[in-house]
NUVEXZA-626415 format. One record per residue (C-alpha): residue number from 1; residue in three letters; z, y, x. Coordinates in Angstrom, 3 decimals, m for minus. Example, Ala and Ser with C-alpha at 12.3 -4.5 7.8 and 13.67 -1.06 7.14 Angstrom:
REM NUVEXZA-626415
(1,"ala",(7.800,m4.500,12.300))
(2,"ser",(7.140,m1.060,13.670))
***
This chain:
REM NUVEXZA-626415
(1,"met",(19.604,m6.085,11.120))
(2,"ala",(19.012,m2.381,10.521))
(3,"phe",(15.496,m1.379,9.537))
(4,"asn",(13.807,1.825,10.659))
(5,"arg",(12.985,2.832,7.094))
(6,"gln",(12.139,1.524,3.640))
(7,"ile",(8.633,1.750,2.214))
(8,"thr",(7.238,0.558,m1.101))
(9,"leu",(3.833,m1.137,m0.938))
(10,"ala",(2.029,m1.734,m4.217))
(11,"ile",(m1.063,m3.937,m4.225))
(12,"thr",(m3.332,m3.583,m7.244))
(13,"gly",(m6.580,m5.115,m8.431))
(14,"ala",(m9.189,m3.052,m6.593))
(15,"ser",(m11.280,m4.717,m3.925))
(16,"gly",(m9.702,m4.284,m0.503))
(17,"ala",(m7.113,m7.020,m0.053))
(18,"pro",(m7.548,m6.999,3.764))
(19,"tyr",(m6.261,m3.409,3.870))
(20,"ala",(m3.067,m4.364,2.046))
(21,"leu",(m2.376,m7.420,4.163))
(22,"arg",(m2.962,m5.622,7.448))
(23,"leu",(m0.797,m2.705,6.345))
(24,"leu",(2.042,m5.055,5.436))
(25,"glu",(1.708,m6.788,8.789))
(26,"val",(1.981,m3.587,10.814))
(27,"leu",(4.830,m2.232,8.679))
(28,"val",(6.772,m5.388,9.463))
(29,"lys",(5.996,m4.988,13.172))
(30,"ala",(7.266,m1.403,12.925))
(31,"asn",(10.600,m2.769,11.681))
(32,"cys",(10.250,m1.316,8.200))
(33,"gln",(11.762,m2.962,5.162))
(34,"val",(8.951,m3.276,2.651))
(35,"phe",(9.356,m3.526,m1.112))
(36,"val",(6.184,m5.251,m2.309))
(37,"leu",(4.792,m4.955,m5.834))
(38,"ile",(1.744,m7.055,m6.712))
(39,"ser",(m0.204,m6.762,m9.946))
(40,"ser",(m1.713,m9.800,m11.682))
(41,"ala",(m5.194,m8.493,m10.923))
(42,"ala",(m4.262,m8.105,m7.256))
(43,"lys",(m3.420,m11.800,m7.058))
(44,"val",(m6.921,m12.575,m8.338))
(45,"val",(m8.433,m10.291,m5.702))
(46,"leu",(m6.297,m11.835,m2.940))
(47,"ala",(m7.491,m15.281,m3.975))
(48,"thr",(m11.116,m14.135,m4.141))
(49,"glu",(m11.311,m12.066,m0.955))
(50,"glu",(m8.770,m13.838,1.272))
(51,"asn",(m8.468,m17.281,m0.333))
(52,"leu",(m4.712,m16.755,m0.662))
(53,"gln",(m2.554,m18.070,m3.480))
(54,"ile",(0.547,m15.901,m3.753))
(55,"pro",(3.494,m17.692,m5.398))
(56,"ala",(4.165,m16.493,m8.927))
(57,"lys",(7.929,m16.032,m8.628))
(58,"pro",(8.989,m12.910,m6.694))
(59,"asp",(11.533,m14.684,m4.467))
(60,"ala",(9.012,m17.371,m3.560))
(61,"ala",(6.393,m14.725,m2.856))
(62,"ala",(8.831,m12.849,m0.609))
(63,"asn",(9.568,m16.009,1.375))
(64,"trp",(5.837,m16.671,1.643))
(65,"phe",(5.203,m13.222,3.117))
(66,"ile",(8.243,m13.453,5.408))
(67,"glu",(6.965,m16.723,6.848))
(68,"arg",(3.384,m15.444,7.128))
(69,"tyr",(4.385,m12.323,9.073))
(70,"gln",(7.445,m13.769,10.831))
(71,"ala",(9.569,m11.059,9.256))
(72,"gln",(13.336,m10.783,9.364))
(73,"pro",(15.321,m12.142,6.415))
(74,"asp",(15.197,m9.656,3.572))
(75,"gln",(12.661,m7.493,5.427))
(76,"ile",(10.073,m8.133,2.708))
(77,"arg",(11.266,m8.028,m0.889))
(78,"val",(8.942,m8.709,m3.801))
(79,"phe",(9.632,m7.521,m7.343))
(80,"gly",(7.985,m8.592,m10.579))
(81,"lys",(6.286,m6.149,m12.915))
(82,"asp",(9.229,m6.119,m15.351))
(83,"glu",(12.134,m5.971,m12.881))
(84,"trp",(13.456,m2.666,m14.156))
(85,"phe",(16.751,m3.054,m12.296))
(86,"ser",(15.010,m3.186,m8.901))
(87,"pro",(15.628,m0.302,m6.469))
(88,"val",(12.106,1.105,m6.844))
(89,"ala",(12.681,1.798,m10.545))
(90,"ser",(15.335,4.451,m9.942))
(91,"gly",(15.301,7.745,m8.116))
(92,"ser",(18.779,7.016,m6.800))
(93,"ala",(17.619,3.952,m4.856))
(94,"ala",(13.842,3.958,m4.405))
(95,"pro",(12.280,4.489,m0.971))
(96,"lys",(10.939,8.013,m0.527))
(97,"gln",(7.583,6.691,0.679))
(98,"met",(5.160,4.566,m1.340))
(99,"val",(1.626,3.369,m0.686))
(100,"val",(m0.649,1.884,m3.352))
(101,"cys",(m3.219,m0.058,m1.335))
(102,"pro",(m5.720,m0.785,m2.652))
(103,"cys",(m5.323,1.405,m5.728))
(104,"ser",(m7.411,0.470,m8.746))
(105,"thr",(m8.766,3.271,m10.903))
(106,"gly",(m6.747,1.829,m13.781))
(107,"thr",(m3.541,2.216,m11.799))
(108,"leu",(m4.678,5.673,m10.692))
(109,"ser",(m5.121,6.690,m14.323))
(110,"ala",(m1.767,5.265,m15.402))
(111,"ile",(0.072,7.076,m12.602))
(112,"ala",(m1.728,10.318,m13.438))
(113,"val",(m0.455,10.258,m17.033))
(114,"gly",(3.016,8.932,m16.201))
(115,"ala",(2.540,5.744,m18.240))
(116,"ser",(5.258,3.701,m16.461))
(117,"asp",(4.271,0.572,m18.398))
(118,"asn",(5.012,m1.695,m15.424))
(119,"leu",(7.028,m1.507,m12.225))
(120,"ile",(4.139,m0.262,m10.074))
(121,"glu",(3.528,2.661,m12.398))
(122,"arg",(7.248,3.391,m12.705))
(123,"ala",(7.776,3.236,m8.936))
(124,"ala",(4.974,5.739,m8.383))
(125,"asp",(6.391,7.974,m11.109))
(126,"val",(9.798,7.886,m9.393))
(127,"val",(8.339,8.905,m6.036))
(128,"leu",(6.526,11.826,m7.635))
(129,"lys",(9.542,13.072,m9.585))
(130,"glu",(11.778,12.760,m6.525))
(131,"arg",(9.270,14.760,m4.459))
(132,"gly",(8.678,11.837,m2.142))
(133,"gln",(5.468,10.751,m0.433))
(134,"leu",(2.932,8.859,m2.533))
(135,"ile",(m0.263,7.649,m0.845))
(136,"leu",(m3.021,6.211,m3.029))
(137,"val",(m5.853,4.231,m1.430))
(138,"pro",(m8.657,3.879,m3.999))
(139,"arg",(m11.604,1.631,m3.256))
(140,"glu",(m14.280,2.350,m5.846))
(141,"met",(m17.836,3.664,m5.933))
(142,"pro",(m19.372,5.610,m7.458))
(143,"leu",(m16.547,7.741,m8.815))
(144,"ser",(m16.815,9.032,m12.362))
(145,"ser",(m15.694,12.498,m13.406))
(146,"leu",(m12.643,10.848,m14.977))
(147,"his",(m11.695,9.216,m11.661))
(148,"leu",(m12.135,12.522,m9.858))
(149,"glu",(m10.104,14.403,m12.464))
(150,"asn",(m7.253,11.913,m12.094))
(151,"met",(m7.375,12.216,m8.305))
(152,"leu",(m7.317,16.002,m8.502))
(153,"lys",(m4.382,15.913,m10.911))
(154,"leu",(m2.410,13.597,m8.629))
(155,"ser",(m3.306,15.633,m5.555))
(156,"asn",(m1.976,18.729,m7.288))
(157,"leu",(1.223,16.802,m8.026))
(158,"gly",(1.683,16.119,m4.330))
(159,"ala",(0.126,12.672,m3.919))
(160,"thr",(m2.183,11.966,m0.992))
(161,"ile",(m5.549,10.517,m2.026))
(162,"met",(m6.845,8.435,0.859))
(163,"pro",(m10.008,6.529,m0.084))
(164,"ala",(m10.634,3.358,1.911))
(165,"ser",(m13.506,4.962,3.817))
(166,"pro",(m13.513,3.777,7.439))
(167,"gly",(m15.154,5.887,10.094))
(168,"phe",(m17.546,4.664,12.764))
(169,"tyr",(m16.944,7.001,15.696))
(170,"his",(m14.718,4.359,17.311))
(171,"gln",(m17.726,2.000,17.444))
(172,"pro",(m16.263,m0.866,15.398))
(173,"gln",(m17.222,m4.348,16.520))
(174,"ser",(m15.839,m6.276,13.567))
(175,"ile",(m14.633,m6.011,9.990))
(176,"asn",(m11.095,m6.025,11.372))
(177,"asp",(m11.890,m2.837,13.291))
(178,"leu",(m12.958,m1.157,10.040))
(179,"val",(m9.791,m2.338,8.299))
(180,"asp",(m7.651,m1.066,11.170))
(181,"phe",(m9.276,2.375,10.930))
(182,"val",(m8.006,2.833,7.364))
(183,"val",(m4.609,1.284,8.075))
(184,"ala",(m4.170,3.508,11.126))
(185,"arg",(m4.780,6.622,9.026))
(186,"ile",(m2.194,5.426,6.495))
(187,"leu",(0.321,4.920,9.298))
(188,"asp",(m0.414,8.415,10.604))
(189,"his",(0.447,9.890,7.218))
(190,"leu",(3.602,7.794,6.975))
(191,"gly",(4.701,9.222,10.296))
(192,"leu",(4.659,5.870,12.073))
(193,"asp",(3.348,5.404,15.599))
(194,"gln",(0.233,3.277,15.707))
(195,"gln",(m1.853,1.720,18.447))
(196,"leu",(m4.558,0.314,16.194))
(197,"met",(m7.129,3.011,16.842))
(198,"ala",(m7.656,5.833,19.286))
(199,"arg",(m7.650,9.264,17.671))
(200,"trp",(m10.675,11.500,17.880))
(201,"gly",(m11.118,12.770,21.422))
(202,"tyr",(m8.921,10.073,22.975))
(203,"gln",(m9.815,6.749,24.528))
(204,"gly",(m8.223,3.353,24.953))
(205,"ala",(m6.600,2.302,21.689))
(206,"thr",(m4.645,m0.913,22.087))
(207,"gly",(m2.898,m3.380,19.827))
(208,"lys",(m5.927,m4.921,18.099))
***
């Protein structure tokens, strides 16, 4: 089956697991092939916030996500932190769009200095050097001057800094509505149609 596009989704250890899971769900529904990278800290957060135990081995984790979201075979691929021969590690094969959601301030810092000590950092570095689209979704407060300096540096390098800051003008009735607000904005920036939330000045969002 042909997919509409390929997108890399990195999940790191900041609070905000519901954002990552909902984003993955809607990307699958949009017929995207998603390359998923999950840090060790992210697995702890997923267990804490969502009571989910992600399998340790990448292939098992991919099958787990495929079953959870009723994805097509091979639609979700998971790579370990040291899989340097994966597509996301090379500019010749990596998707041109990558979202780090949620993005820990540690990951933010590592991307800002080009550390590339693990596959998440390397994948982000590849997207930047290839002039692709990198969206970072930090979830932290308050922000120190160091955090802000790193965000400014990455913004100047072309990354989009999109804090997980839901709005309230759509009169949310549940936590899911707040999650969908952030995910909808991510989809807008990825250039994907979304029916999660009505845009400002419009009424009647569907698909919740």
